[in-house]
PDB file of all heavy atoms in Angstrom:
ATOM      1  N   MET A   1     172.394  88.382  46.657  1.00  0.00           N
ATOM      2  CA  MET A   1     171.814  87.132  46.204  1.00  0.00           C
ATOM      3  C   MET A   1     172.825  85.992  46.261  1.00  0.00           C
ATOM      4  O   MET A   1     172.441  84.849  46.422  1.00  0.00           O
ATOM      5  CB  MET A   1     171.290  87.274  44.782  1.00  0.00           C
ATOM      6  CG  MET A   1     170.005  88.081  44.670  1.00  0.00           C
ATOM      7  SD  MET A   1     168.675  87.387  45.613  1.00  0.00           S
ATOM      8  CE  MET A   1     167.800  86.507  44.395  1.00  0.00           C
ATOM      9  N   SER A   2     174.102  86.313  46.113  1.00  0.00           N
ATOM     10  CA  SER A   2     175.099  85.242  46.173  1.00  0.00           C
ATOM     11  C   SER A   2     175.185  84.642  47.573  1.00  0.00           C
ATOM     12  O   SER A   2     175.481  83.460  47.720  1.00  0.00           O
ATOM     13  CB  SER A   2     176.455  85.758  45.720  1.00  0.00           C
ATOM     14  OG  SER A   2     176.887  86.790  46.588  1.00  0.00           O
ATOM     15  N   VAL A   3     174.914  85.453  48.593  1.00  0.00           N
ATOM     16  CA  VAL A   3     174.917  84.936  49.955  1.00  0.00           C
ATOM     17  C   VAL A   3     173.768  83.946  50.131  1.00  0.00           C
ATOM     18  O   VAL A   3     173.936  82.901  50.772  1.00  0.00           O
ATOM     19  CB  VAL A   3     174.812  86.100  50.971  1.00  0.00           C
ATOM     20  CG1 VAL A   3     174.654  85.590  52.376  1.00  0.00           C
ATOM     21  CG2 VAL A   3     176.024  86.999  50.862  1.00  0.00           C
ATOM     22  N   CYS A   4     172.615  84.253  49.544  1.00  0.00           N
ATOM     23  CA  CYS A   4     171.479  83.322  49.601  1.00  0.00           C
ATOM     24  C   CYS A   4     171.829  82.010  48.909  1.00  0.00           C
ATOM     25  O   CYS A   4     171.460  80.938  49.382  1.00  0.00           O
ATOM     26  CB  CYS A   4     170.241  83.937  48.950  1.00  0.00           C
ATOM     27  SG  CYS A   4     169.503  85.259  49.901  1.00  0.00           S
ATOM     28  N   GLY A   5     172.532  82.095  47.804  1.00  0.00           N
ATOM     29  CA  GLY A   5     172.943  80.891  47.097  1.00  0.00           C
ATOM     30  C   GLY A   5     173.902  80.049  47.915  1.00  0.00           C
ATOM     31  O   GLY A   5     173.800  78.815  47.943  1.00  0.00           O
ATOM     32  N   LEU A   6     174.822  80.708  48.612  1.00  0.00           N
ATOM     33  CA  LEU A   6     175.766  79.987  49.465  1.00  0.00           C
ATOM     34  C   LEU A   6     175.041  79.305  50.615  1.00  0.00           C
ATOM     35  O   LEU A   6     175.290  78.135  50.924  1.00  0.00           O
ATOM     36  CB  LEU A   6     176.825  80.946  49.998  1.00  0.00           C
ATOM     37  CG  LEU A   6     177.894  80.339  50.881  1.00  0.00           C
ATOM     38  CD1 LEU A   6     178.739  79.355  50.090  1.00  0.00           C
ATOM     39  CD2 LEU A   6     178.754  81.422  51.479  1.00  0.00           C
ATOM     40  N   PHE A   7     174.110  80.028  51.253  1.00  0.00           N
ATOM     41  CA  PHE A   7     173.325  79.432  52.328  1.00  0.00           C
ATOM     42  C   PHE A   7     172.479  78.271  51.812  1.00  0.00           C
ATOM     43  O   PHE A   7     172.277  77.286  52.513  1.00  0.00           O
ATOM     44  CB  PHE A   7     172.431  80.467  53.001  1.00  0.00           C
ATOM     45  CG  PHE A   7     173.174  81.411  53.904  1.00  0.00           C
ATOM     46  CD1 PHE A   7     172.738  82.706  54.062  1.00  0.00           C
ATOM     47  CD2 PHE A   7     174.297  81.005  54.593  1.00  0.00           C
ATOM     48  CE1 PHE A   7     173.408  83.579  54.902  1.00  0.00           C
ATOM     49  CE2 PHE A   7     174.977  81.870  55.437  1.00  0.00           C
ATOM     50  CZ  PHE A   7     174.528  83.168  55.584  1.00  0.00           C
ATOM     51  N   ALA A   8     171.970  78.395  50.599  1.00  0.00           N
ATOM     52  CA  ALA A   8     171.163  77.319  50.023  1.00  0.00           C
ATOM     53  C   ALA A   8     171.990  76.055  49.837  1.00  0.00           C
ATOM     54  O   ALA A   8     171.524  74.953  50.145  1.00  0.00           O
ATOM     55  CB  ALA A   8     170.574  77.765  48.693  1.00  0.00           C
ATOM     56  N   LEU A   9     173.207  76.203  49.345  1.00  0.00           N
ATOM     57  CA  LEU A   9     174.062  75.033  49.142  1.00  0.00           C
ATOM     58  C   LEU A   9     174.436  74.372  50.465  1.00  0.00           C
ATOM     59  O   LEU A   9     174.359  73.147  50.602  1.00  0.00           O
ATOM     60  CB  LEU A   9     175.326  75.439  48.384  1.00  0.00           C
ATOM     61  CG  LEU A   9     175.141  75.771  46.915  1.00  0.00           C
ATOM     62  CD1 LEU A   9     176.456  76.272  46.324  1.00  0.00           C
ATOM     63  CD2 LEU A   9     174.644  74.569  46.153  1.00  0.00           C
ATOM     64  N   VAL A  10     174.828  75.177  51.431  1.00  0.00           N
ATOM     65  CA  VAL A  10     175.224  74.619  52.728  1.00  0.00           C
ATOM     66  C   VAL A  10     174.027  73.982  53.422  1.00  0.00           C
ATOM     67  O   VAL A  10     174.107  72.859  53.933  1.00  0.00           O
ATOM     68  CB  VAL A  10     175.866  75.711  53.609  1.00  0.00           C
ATOM     69  CG1 VAL A  10     176.092  75.212  55.027  1.00  0.00           C
ATOM     70  CG2 VAL A  10     177.172  76.173  52.998  1.00  0.00           C
ATOM     71  N   GLY A  11     172.902  74.685  53.436  1.00  0.00           N
ATOM     72  CA  GLY A  11     171.700  74.136  54.070  1.00  0.00           C
ATOM     73  C   GLY A  11     171.209  72.881  53.375  1.00  0.00           C
ATOM     74  O   GLY A  11     170.776  71.929  54.019  1.00  0.00           O
ATOM     75  N   GLY A  12     171.262  72.871  52.057  1.00  0.00           N
ATOM     76  CA  GLY A  12     170.857  71.687  51.312  1.00  0.00           C
ATOM     77  C   GLY A  12     171.743  70.494  51.600  1.00  0.00           C
ATOM     78  O   GLY A  12     171.271  69.361  51.717  1.00  0.00           O
ATOM     79  N   ALA A  13     173.031  70.743  51.736  1.00  0.00           N
ATOM     80  CA  ALA A  13     173.954  69.653  52.054  1.00  0.00           C
ATOM     81  C   ALA A  13     173.678  69.094  53.442  1.00  0.00           C
ATOM     82  O   ALA A  13     173.683  67.875  53.644  1.00  0.00           O
ATOM     83  CB  ALA A  13     175.392  70.151  51.947  1.00  0.00           C
ATOM     84  N   VAL A  14     173.394  69.967  54.404  1.00  0.00           N
ATOM     85  CA  VAL A  14     173.107  69.511  55.765  1.00  0.00           C
ATOM     86  C   VAL A  14     171.820  68.703  55.792  1.00  0.00           C
ATOM     87  O   VAL A  14     171.747  67.631  56.414  1.00  0.00           O
ATOM     88  CB  VAL A  14     173.027  70.714  56.730  1.00  0.00           C
ATOM     89  CG1 VAL A  14     172.471  70.313  58.072  1.00  0.00           C
ATOM     90  CG2 VAL A  14     174.399  71.345  56.892  1.00  0.00           C
ATOM     91  N   VAL A  15     170.785  69.200  55.108  1.00  0.00           N
ATOM     92  CA  VAL A  15     169.508  68.490  55.079  1.00  0.00           C
ATOM     93  C   VAL A  15     169.658  67.143  54.373  1.00  0.00           C
ATOM     94  O   VAL A  15     169.133  66.129  54.838  1.00  0.00           O
ATOM     95  CB  VAL A  15     168.423  69.358  54.403  1.00  0.00           C
ATOM     96  CG1 VAL A  15     167.171  68.555  54.125  1.00  0.00           C
ATOM     97  CG2 VAL A  15     168.080  70.546  55.284  1.00  0.00           C
ATOM     98  N   ALA A  16     170.383  67.103  53.268  1.00  0.00           N
ATOM     99  CA  ALA A  16     170.584  65.844  52.553  1.00  0.00           C
ATOM    100  C   ALA A  16     171.363  64.845  53.408  1.00  0.00           C
ATOM    101  O   ALA A  16     171.027  63.660  53.437  1.00  0.00           O
ATOM    102  CB  ALA A  16     171.324  66.099  51.245  1.00  0.00           C
ATOM    103  N   TYR A  17     172.370  65.321  54.121  1.00  0.00           N
ATOM    104  CA  TYR A  17     173.153  64.446  55.004  1.00  0.00           C
ATOM    105  C   TYR A  17     172.259  63.826  56.072  1.00  0.00           C
ATOM    106  O   TYR A  17     172.316  62.621  56.318  1.00  0.00           O
ATOM    107  CB  TYR A  17     174.289  65.253  55.630  1.00  0.00           C
ATOM    108  CG  TYR A  17     175.096  64.475  56.636  1.00  0.00           C
ATOM    109  CD1 TYR A  17     176.034  63.540  56.216  1.00  0.00           C
ATOM    110  CD2 TYR A  17     174.927  64.670  58.000  1.00  0.00           C
ATOM    111  CE1 TYR A  17     176.776  62.818  57.124  1.00  0.00           C
ATOM    112  CE2 TYR A  17     175.657  63.956  58.919  1.00  0.00           C
ATOM    113  CZ  TYR A  17     176.591  63.032  58.479  1.00  0.00           C
ATOM    114  OH  TYR A  17     177.315  62.319  59.389  1.00  0.00           O
ATOM    115  N   LYS A  18     171.424  64.652  56.697  1.00  0.00           N
ATOM    116  CA  LYS A  18     170.538  64.136  57.747  1.00  0.00           C
ATOM    117  C   LYS A  18     169.484  63.203  57.169  1.00  0.00           C
ATOM    118  O   LYS A  18     169.118  62.207  57.795  1.00  0.00           O
ATOM    119  CB  LYS A  18     169.884  65.294  58.489  1.00  0.00           C
ATOM    120  CG  LYS A  18     170.866  66.045  59.342  1.00  0.00           C
ATOM    121  CD  LYS A  18     170.211  67.129  60.146  1.00  0.00           C
ATOM    122  CE  LYS A  18     171.280  67.812  60.976  1.00  0.00           C
ATOM    123  NZ  LYS A  18     170.736  68.561  62.077  1.00  0.00           N
ATOM    124  N   MET A  19     168.985  63.510  55.973  1.00  0.00           N
ATOM    125  CA  MET A  19     167.952  62.677  55.362  1.00  0.00           C
ATOM    126  C   MET A  19     168.518  61.298  54.995  1.00  0.00           C
ATOM    127  O   MET A  19     167.874  60.277  55.239  1.00  0.00           O
ATOM    128  CB  MET A  19     167.393  63.355  54.110  1.00  0.00           C
ATOM    129  CG  MET A  19     166.233  62.603  53.487  1.00  0.00           C
ATOM    130  SD  MET A  19     165.504  63.456  52.085  1.00  0.00           S
ATOM    131  CE  MET A  19     166.837  63.461  50.925  1.00  0.00           C
ATOM    132  N   PHE A  20     169.724  61.274  54.438  1.00  0.00           N
ATOM    133  CA  PHE A  20     170.302  59.997  54.024  1.00  0.00           C
ATOM    134  C   PHE A  20     170.799  59.172  55.206  1.00  0.00           C
ATOM    135  O   PHE A  20     171.012  57.977  55.070  1.00  0.00           O
ATOM    136  CB  PHE A  20     171.434  60.213  53.023  1.00  0.00           C
ATOM    137  CG  PHE A  20     170.944  60.707  51.684  1.00  0.00           C
ATOM    138  CD1 PHE A  20     171.559  61.774  51.060  1.00  0.00           C
ATOM    139  CD2 PHE A  20     169.864  60.111  51.051  1.00  0.00           C
ATOM    140  CE1 PHE A  20     171.118  62.222  49.833  1.00  0.00           C
ATOM    141  CE2 PHE A  20     169.413  60.558  49.836  1.00  0.00           C
ATOM    142  CZ  PHE A  20     170.042  61.612  49.226  1.00  0.00           C
ATOM    143  N   ASN A  21     170.990  59.799  56.364  1.00  0.00           N
ATOM    144  CA  ASN A  21     171.413  59.060  57.546  1.00  0.00           C
ATOM    145  C   ASN A  21     170.241  58.618  58.404  1.00  0.00           C
ATOM    146  O   ASN A  21     170.438  58.146  59.522  1.00  0.00           O
ATOM    147  CB  ASN A  21     172.390  59.897  58.372  1.00  0.00           C
ATOM    148  CG  ASN A  21     173.755  59.920  57.739  1.00  0.00           C
ATOM    149  OD1 ASN A  21     174.151  58.993  57.058  1.00  0.00           O
ATOM    150  ND2 ASN A  21     174.484  60.992  57.965  1.00  0.00           N
ATOM    151  N   GLY A  22     169.031  58.771  57.915  1.00  0.00           N
ATOM    152  CA  GLY A  22     167.871  58.227  58.598  1.00  0.00           C
ATOM    153  C   GLY A  22     167.267  59.095  59.679  1.00  0.00           C
ATOM    154  O   GLY A  22     166.630  58.574  60.593  1.00  0.00           O
ATOM    155  N   ASP A  23     167.455  60.410  59.599  1.00  0.00           N
ATOM    156  CA  ASP A  23     166.840  61.303  60.588  1.00  0.00           C
ATOM    157  C   ASP A  23     165.331  61.310  60.376  1.00  0.00           C
ATOM    158  O   ASP A  23     164.846  61.493  59.264  1.00  0.00           O
ATOM    159  CB  ASP A  23     167.409  62.712  60.426  1.00  0.00           C
ATOM    160  CG  ASP A  23     167.021  63.628  61.563  1.00  0.00           C
ATOM    161  OD1 ASP A  23     166.340  63.163  62.496  1.00  0.00           O
ATOM    162  OD2 ASP A  23     167.404  64.813  61.519  1.00  0.00           O
ATOM    163  N   ASN A  24     164.575  61.091  61.445  1.00  0.00           N
ATOM    164  CA  ASN A  24     163.119  60.990  61.329  1.00  0.00           C
ATOM    165  C   ASN A  24     162.454  62.332  61.075  1.00  0.00           C
ATOM    166  O   ASN A  24     161.340  62.378  60.553  1.00  0.00           O
ATOM    167  CB  ASN A  24     162.534  60.368  62.606  1.00  0.00           C
ATOM    168  CG  ASN A  24     162.929  58.925  62.747  1.00  0.00           C
ATOM    169  OD1 ASN A  24     163.168  58.232  61.758  1.00  0.00           O
ATOM    170  ND2 ASN A  24     163.030  58.458  63.976  1.00  0.00           N
ATOM    171  N   ASP A  25     163.084  63.420  61.444  1.00  0.00           N
ATOM    172  CA  ASP A  25     162.504  64.745  61.269  1.00  0.00           C
ATOM    173  C   ASP A  25     162.995  65.430  59.996  1.00  0.00           C
ATOM    174  O   ASP A  25     162.982  66.652  59.900  1.00  0.00           O
ATOM    175  CB  ASP A  25     162.833  65.630  62.467  1.00  0.00           C
ATOM    176  CG  ASP A  25     162.104  65.205  63.716  1.00  0.00           C
ATOM    177  OD1 ASP A  25     161.024  64.593  63.574  1.00  0.00           O
ATOM    178  OD2 ASP A  25     162.600  65.464  64.816  1.00  0.00           O
ATOM    179  N   SER A  26     163.423  64.674  59.007  1.00  0.00           N
ATOM    180  CA  SER A  26     163.988  65.286  57.804  1.00  0.00           C
ATOM    181  C   SER A  26     162.942  66.068  57.015  1.00  0.00           C
ATOM    182  O   SER A  26     163.269  67.092  56.415  1.00  0.00           O
ATOM    183  CB  SER A  26     164.647  64.235  56.915  1.00  0.00           C
ATOM    184  OG  SER A  26     163.707  63.268  56.500  1.00  0.00           O
ATOM    185  N   ALA A  27     161.690  65.640  57.002  1.00  0.00           N
ATOM    186  CA  ALA A  27     160.653  66.384  56.271  1.00  0.00           C
ATOM    187  C   ALA A  27     160.443  67.752  56.908  1.00  0.00           C
ATOM    188  O   ALA A  27     160.269  68.749  56.199  1.00  0.00           O
ATOM    189  CB  ALA A  27     159.349  65.599  56.259  1.00  0.00           C
ATOM    190  N   LYS A  28     160.491  67.825  58.222  1.00  0.00           N
ATOM    191  CA  LYS A  28     160.347  69.104  58.916  1.00  0.00           C
ATOM    192  C   LYS A  28     161.545  70.009  58.617  1.00  0.00           C
ATOM    193  O   LYS A  28     161.390  71.212  58.428  1.00  0.00           O
ATOM    194  CB  LYS A  28     160.237  68.846  60.409  1.00  0.00           C
ATOM    195  CG  LYS A  28     159.679  70.004  61.203  1.00  0.00           C
ATOM    196  CD  LYS A  28     159.662  69.712  62.696  1.00  0.00           C
ATOM    197  CE  LYS A  28     158.685  68.631  63.037  1.00  0.00           C
ATOM    198  NZ  LYS A  28     158.564  68.420  64.500  1.00  0.00           N
ATOM    199  N   LYS A  29     162.729  69.433  58.562  1.00  0.00           N
ATOM    200  CA  LYS A  29     163.925  70.213  58.278  1.00  0.00           C
ATOM    201  C   LYS A  29     163.917  70.723  56.832  1.00  0.00           C
ATOM    202  O   LYS A  29     164.350  71.837  56.578  1.00  0.00           O
ATOM    203  CB  LYS A  29     165.171  69.383  58.540  1.00  0.00           C
ATOM    204  CG  LYS A  29     165.385  69.072  59.995  1.00  0.00           C
ATOM    205  CD  LYS A  29     166.647  68.282  60.194  1.00  0.00           C
ATOM    206  CE  LYS A  29     166.818  67.720  61.552  1.00  0.00           C
ATOM    207  NZ  LYS A  29     166.398  68.464  62.677  1.00  0.00           N
ATOM    208  N   ILE A  30     163.428  69.911  55.904  1.00  0.00           N
ATOM    209  CA  ILE A  30     163.345  70.338  54.506  1.00  0.00           C
ATOM    210  C   ILE A  30     162.362  71.496  54.374  1.00  0.00           C
ATOM    211  O   ILE A  30     162.632  72.472  53.673  1.00  0.00           O
ATOM    212  CB  ILE A  30     162.942  69.156  53.602  1.00  0.00           C
ATOM    213  CG1 ILE A  30     164.087  68.147  53.524  1.00  0.00           C
ATOM    214  CG2 ILE A  30     162.565  69.634  52.219  1.00  0.00           C
ATOM    215  CD1 ILE A  30     163.722  66.855  52.845  1.00  0.00           C
ATOM    216  N   GLY A  31     161.229  71.415  55.057  1.00  0.00           N
ATOM    217  CA  GLY A  31     160.256  72.502  55.017  1.00  0.00           C
ATOM    218  C   GLY A  31     160.816  73.793  55.576  1.00  0.00           C
ATOM    219  O   GLY A  31     160.616  74.867  55.013  1.00  0.00           O
ATOM    220  N   GLY A  32     161.529  73.706  56.669  1.00  0.00           N
ATOM    221  CA  GLY A  32     162.155  74.890  57.253  1.00  0.00           C
ATOM    222  C   GLY A  32     163.233  75.469  56.365  1.00  0.00           C
ATOM    223  O   GLY A  32     163.365  76.691  56.242  1.00  0.00           O
ATOM    224  N   TRP A  33     163.999  74.608  55.716  1.00  0.00           N
ATOM    225  CA  TRP A  33     165.064  75.044  54.827  1.00  0.00           C
ATOM    226  C   TRP A  33     164.488  75.774  53.619  1.00  0.00           C
ATOM    227  O   TRP A  33     164.959  76.858  53.258  1.00  0.00           O
ATOM    228  CB  TRP A  33     165.882  73.831  54.402  1.00  0.00           C
ATOM    229  CG  TRP A  33     166.937  74.099  53.387  1.00  0.00           C
ATOM    230  CD1 TRP A  33     168.084  74.805  53.567  1.00  0.00           C
ATOM    231  CD2 TRP A  33     166.948  73.657  52.032  1.00  0.00           C
ATOM    232  NE1 TRP A  33     168.800  74.821  52.401  1.00  0.00           N
ATOM    233  CE2 TRP A  33     168.128  74.130  51.444  1.00  0.00           C
ATOM    234  CE3 TRP A  33     166.057  72.900  51.262  1.00  0.00           C
ATOM    235  CZ2 TRP A  33     168.443  73.869  50.127  1.00  0.00           C
ATOM    236  CZ3 TRP A  33     166.383  72.641  49.952  1.00  0.00           C
ATOM    237  CH2 TRP A  33     167.569  73.124  49.393  1.00  0.00           C
ATOM    238  N   VAL A  34     163.464  75.210  53.012  1.00  0.00           N
ATOM    239  CA  VAL A  34     162.847  75.838  51.835  1.00  0.00           C
ATOM    240  C   VAL A  34     162.165  77.147  52.228  1.00  0.00           C
ATOM    241  O   VAL A  34     162.289  78.154  51.526  1.00  0.00           O
ATOM    242  CB  VAL A  34     161.847  74.865  51.153  1.00  0.00           C
ATOM    243  CG1 VAL A  34     161.042  75.569  50.095  1.00  0.00           C
ATOM    244  CG2 VAL A  34     162.598  73.691  50.550  1.00  0.00           C
ATOM    245  N   GLY A  35     161.465  77.145  53.349  1.00  0.00           N
ATOM    246  CA  GLY A  35     160.818  78.365  53.809  1.00  0.00           C
ATOM    247  C   GLY A  35     161.816  79.470  54.108  1.00  0.00           C
ATOM    248  O   GLY A  35     161.595  80.628  53.751  1.00  0.00           O
ATOM    249  N   GLY A  36     162.896  79.125  54.746  1.00  0.00           N
ATOM    250  CA  GLY A  36     163.939  80.108  55.025  1.00  0.00           C
ATOM    251  C   GLY A  36     164.575  80.655  53.771  1.00  0.00           C
ATOM    252  O   GLY A  36     164.887  81.849  53.684  1.00  0.00           O
ATOM    253  N   LEU A  37     164.758  79.806  52.780  1.00  0.00           N
ATOM    254  CA  LEU A  37     165.328  80.242  51.510  1.00  0.00           C
ATOM    255  C   LEU A  37     164.403  81.222  50.798  1.00  0.00           C
ATOM    256  O   LEU A  37     164.852  82.239  50.271  1.00  0.00           O
ATOM    257  CB  LEU A  37     165.559  79.020  50.616  1.00  0.00           C
ATOM    258  CG  LEU A  37     166.893  79.019  49.946  1.00  0.00           C
ATOM    259  CD1 LEU A  37     167.753  78.039  50.697  1.00  0.00           C
ATOM    260  CD2 LEU A  37     166.737  78.600  48.550  1.00  0.00           C
ATOM    261  N   VAL A  38     163.117  80.920  50.786  1.00  0.00           N
ATOM    262  CA  VAL A  38     162.152  81.801  50.137  1.00  0.00           C
ATOM    263  C   VAL A  38     162.113  83.151  50.844  1.00  0.00           C
ATOM    264  O   VAL A  38     162.135  84.204  50.194  1.00  0.00           O
ATOM    265  CB  VAL A  38     160.753  81.142  50.110  1.00  0.00           C
ATOM    266  CG1 VAL A  38     159.686  82.124  49.699  1.00  0.00           C
ATOM    267  CG2 VAL A  38     160.753  79.941  49.176  1.00  0.00           C
ATOM    268  N   ILE A  39     162.080  83.132  52.168  1.00  0.00           N
ATOM    269  CA  ILE A  39     162.051  84.385  52.919  1.00  0.00           C
ATOM    270  C   ILE A  39     163.322  85.193  52.682  1.00  0.00           C
ATOM    271  O   ILE A  39     163.270  86.410  52.493  1.00  0.00           O
ATOM    272  CB  ILE A  39     161.838  84.098  54.420  1.00  0.00           C
ATOM    273  CG1 ILE A  39     160.412  83.609  54.644  1.00  0.00           C
ATOM    274  CG2 ILE A  39     162.123  85.331  55.264  1.00  0.00           C
ATOM    275  CD1 ILE A  39     160.144  83.120  56.033  1.00  0.00           C
ATOM    276  N   ALA A  40     164.475  84.545  52.668  1.00  0.00           N
ATOM    277  CA  ALA A  40     165.730  85.254  52.444  1.00  0.00           C
ATOM    278  C   ALA A  40     165.776  85.891  51.066  1.00  0.00           C
ATOM    279  O   ALA A  40     166.224  87.032  50.918  1.00  0.00           O
ATOM    280  CB  ALA A  40     166.908  84.297  52.620  1.00  0.00           C
ATOM    281  N   CYS A  41     165.293  85.186  50.049  1.00  0.00           N
ATOM    282  CA  CYS A  41     165.291  85.750  48.695  1.00  0.00           C
ATOM    283  C   CYS A  41     164.313  86.910  48.577  1.00  0.00           C
ATOM    284  O   CYS A  41     164.633  87.933  47.956  1.00  0.00           O
ATOM    285  CB  CYS A  41     164.959  84.661  47.676  1.00  0.00           C
ATOM    286  SG  CYS A  41     166.268  83.455  47.482  1.00  0.00           S
ATOM    287  N   VAL A  42     163.145  86.796  49.176  1.00  0.00           N
ATOM    288  CA  VAL A  42     162.161  87.874  49.117  1.00  0.00           C
ATOM    289  C   VAL A  42     162.685  89.107  49.853  1.00  0.00           C
ATOM    290  O   VAL A  42     162.586  90.230  49.343  1.00  0.00           O
ATOM    291  CB  VAL A  42     160.806  87.404  49.694  1.00  0.00           C
ATOM    292  CG1 VAL A  42     159.862  88.569  49.901  1.00  0.00           C
ATOM    293  CG2 VAL A  42     160.173  86.383  48.770  1.00  0.00           C
ATOM    294  N   VAL A  43     163.257  88.911  51.025  1.00  0.00           N
ATOM    295  CA  VAL A  43     163.793  90.040  51.788  1.00  0.00           C
ATOM    296  C   VAL A  43     164.928  90.711  51.027  1.00  0.00           C
ATOM    297  O   VAL A  43     165.005  91.945  50.980  1.00  0.00           O
ATOM    298  CB  VAL A  43     164.242  89.574  53.195  1.00  0.00           C
ATOM    299  CG1 VAL A  43     165.082  90.636  53.888  1.00  0.00           C
ATOM    300  CG2 VAL A  43     163.039  89.222  54.033  1.00  0.00           C
ATOM    301  N   SER A  44     165.797  89.935  50.411  1.00  0.00           N
ATOM    302  CA  SER A  44     166.903  90.538  49.662  1.00  0.00           C
ATOM    303  C   SER A  44     166.394  91.331  48.467  1.00  0.00           C
ATOM    304  O   SER A  44     166.929  92.402  48.163  1.00  0.00           O
ATOM    305  CB  SER A  44     167.895  89.475  49.224  1.00  0.00           C
ATOM    306  OG  SER A  44     167.340  88.645  48.230  1.00  0.00           O
ATOM    307  N   MET A  45     165.353  90.858  47.788  1.00  0.00           N
ATOM    308  CA  MET A  45     164.795  91.616  46.666  1.00  0.00           C
ATOM    309  C   MET A  45     164.118  92.897  47.138  1.00  0.00           C
ATOM    310  O   MET A  45     164.253  93.942  46.500  1.00  0.00           O
ATOM    311  CB  MET A  45     163.813  90.750  45.880  1.00  0.00           C
ATOM    312  CG  MET A  45     164.474  89.681  45.061  1.00  0.00           C
ATOM    313  SD  MET A  45     163.389  88.825  43.914  1.00  0.00           S
ATOM    314  CE  MET A  45     162.186  88.105  45.005  1.00  0.00           C
ATOM    315  N   VAL A  46     163.406  92.826  48.262  1.00  0.00           N
ATOM    316  CA  VAL A  46     162.740  94.021  48.793  1.00  0.00           C
ATOM    317  C   VAL A  46     163.767  95.062  49.210  1.00  0.00           C
ATOM    318  O   VAL A  46     163.634  96.250  48.895  1.00  0.00           O
ATOM    319  CB  VAL A  46     161.804  93.641  49.965  1.00  0.00           C
ATOM    320  CG1 VAL A  46     161.339  94.868  50.721  1.00  0.00           C
ATOM    321  CG2 VAL A  46     160.618  92.853  49.456  1.00  0.00           C
ATOM    322  N   VAL A  47     164.806  94.642  49.907  1.00  0.00           N
ATOM    323  CA  VAL A  47     165.842  95.572  50.341  1.00  0.00           C
ATOM    324  C   VAL A  47     166.552  96.171  49.146  1.00  0.00           C
ATOM    325  O   VAL A  47     166.824  97.381  49.102  1.00  0.00           O
ATOM    326  CB  VAL A  47     166.833  94.868  51.298  1.00  0.00           C
ATOM    327  CG1 VAL A  47     168.074  95.702  51.534  1.00  0.00           C
ATOM    328  CG2 VAL A  47     166.150  94.551  52.607  1.00  0.00           C
ATOM    329  N   LYS A  48     166.843  95.367  48.153  1.00  0.00           N
ATOM    330  CA  LYS A  48     167.517  95.855  46.950  1.00  0.00           C
ATOM    331  C   LYS A  48     166.662  96.882  46.230  1.00  0.00           C
ATOM    332  O   LYS A  48     167.151  97.930  45.826  1.00  0.00           O
ATOM    333  CB  LYS A  48     167.825  94.684  46.019  1.00  0.00           C
ATOM    334  CG  LYS A  48     168.533  95.067  44.764  1.00  0.00           C
ATOM    335  CD  LYS A  48     168.808  93.849  43.892  1.00  0.00           C
ATOM    336  CE  LYS A  48     169.370  94.243  42.570  1.00  0.00           C
ATOM    337  NZ  LYS A  48     169.510  93.105  41.673  1.00  0.00           N
ATOM    338  N   ASN A  49     165.370  96.613  46.089  1.00  0.00           N
ATOM    339  CA  ASN A  49     164.499  97.553  45.390  1.00  0.00           C
ATOM    340  C   ASN A  49     164.213  98.799  46.218  1.00  0.00           C
ATOM    341  O   ASN A  49     164.003  99.875  45.662  1.00  0.00           O
ATOM    342  CB  ASN A  49     163.173  96.867  45.026  1.00  0.00           C
ATOM    343  CG  ASN A  49     163.349  95.872  43.913  1.00  0.00           C
ATOM    344  OD1 ASN A  49     164.234  96.007  43.081  1.00  0.00           O
ATOM    345  ND2 ASN A  49     162.511  94.857  43.902  1.00  0.00           N
ATOM    346  N   PHE A  50     164.198  98.683  47.528  1.00  0.00           N
ATOM    347  CA  PHE A  50     163.906  99.825  48.379  1.00  0.00           C
ATOM    348  C   PHE A  50     165.083 100.786  48.466  1.00  0.00           C
ATOM    349  O   PHE A  50     164.914 101.998  48.389  1.00  0.00           O
ATOM    350  CB  PHE A  50     163.528  99.329  49.777  1.00  0.00           C
ATOM    351  CG  PHE A  50     163.079 100.424  50.700  1.00  0.00           C
ATOM    352  CD1 PHE A  50     161.849 101.034  50.528  1.00  0.00           C
ATOM    353  CD2 PHE A  50     163.899 100.852  51.725  1.00  0.00           C
ATOM    354  CE1 PHE A  50     161.430 102.037  51.379  1.00  0.00           C
ATOM    355  CE2 PHE A  50     163.491 101.861  52.577  1.00  0.00           C
ATOM    356  CZ  PHE A  50     162.269 102.458  52.400  1.00  0.00           C
ATOM    357  N   PHE A  51     166.301 100.260  48.615  1.00  0.00           N
ATOM    358  CA  PHE A  51     167.445 101.120  48.818  1.00  0.00           C
ATOM    359  C   PHE A  51     168.216 101.459  47.544  1.00  0.00           C
ATOM    360  O   PHE A  51     168.880 102.480  47.480  1.00  0.00           O
ATOM    361  CB  PHE A  51     168.424 100.478  49.826  1.00  0.00           C
ATOM    362  CG  PHE A  51     167.903 100.486  51.232  1.00  0.00           C
ATOM    363  CD1 PHE A  51     167.534  99.310  51.846  1.00  0.00           C
ATOM    364  CD2 PHE A  51     167.802 101.666  51.922  1.00  0.00           C
ATOM    365  CE1 PHE A  51     167.054  99.316  53.154  1.00  0.00           C
ATOM    366  CE2 PHE A  51     167.316 101.688  53.217  1.00  0.00           C
ATOM    367  CZ  PHE A  51     166.951 100.507  53.840  1.00  0.00           C
ATOM    368  N   PHE A  52     168.165 100.599  46.542  1.00  0.00           N
ATOM    369  CA  PHE A  52     168.992 100.807  45.349  1.00  0.00           C
ATOM    370  C   PHE A  52     168.184 101.030  44.087  1.00  0.00           C
ATOM    371  O   PHE A  52     168.698 100.877  42.989  1.00  0.00           O
ATOM    372  CB  PHE A  52     169.926  99.602  45.157  1.00  0.00           C
ATOM    373  CG  PHE A  52     170.814  99.375  46.343  1.00  0.00           C
ATOM    374  CD1 PHE A  52     170.625  98.266  47.153  1.00  0.00           C
ATOM    375  CD2 PHE A  52     171.826 100.263  46.650  1.00  0.00           C
ATOM    376  CE1 PHE A  52     171.453  98.044  48.246  1.00  0.00           C
ATOM    377  CE2 PHE A  52     172.645 100.049  47.742  1.00  0.00           C
ATOM    378  CZ  PHE A  52     172.451  98.935  48.540  1.00  0.00           C
ATOM    379  N   ALA A  53     166.933 101.405  44.227  1.00  0.00           N
ATOM    380  CA  ALA A  53     166.092 101.624  43.028  1.00  0.00           C
ATOM    381  C   ALA A  53     166.294 102.997  42.468  1.00  0.00           C
ATOM    382  O   ALA A  53     166.638 103.949  43.014  1.00  0.00           O
ATOM    383  CB  ALA A  53     164.630 101.415  43.379  1.00  0.00           C
TER     384      ALA A  53
END
């Protein structure tokens, strides 16, 4: 889960940088970032429960 948190911080910083610099596709990038974060957290929980339960 800490890896997901690290990716969230880095991805959030990149998206915020692009959004504040006037990138027109920032809404699409935010959606992809949030979707990727949700998928990564769900996959990590499934793997944790499947292998370490």
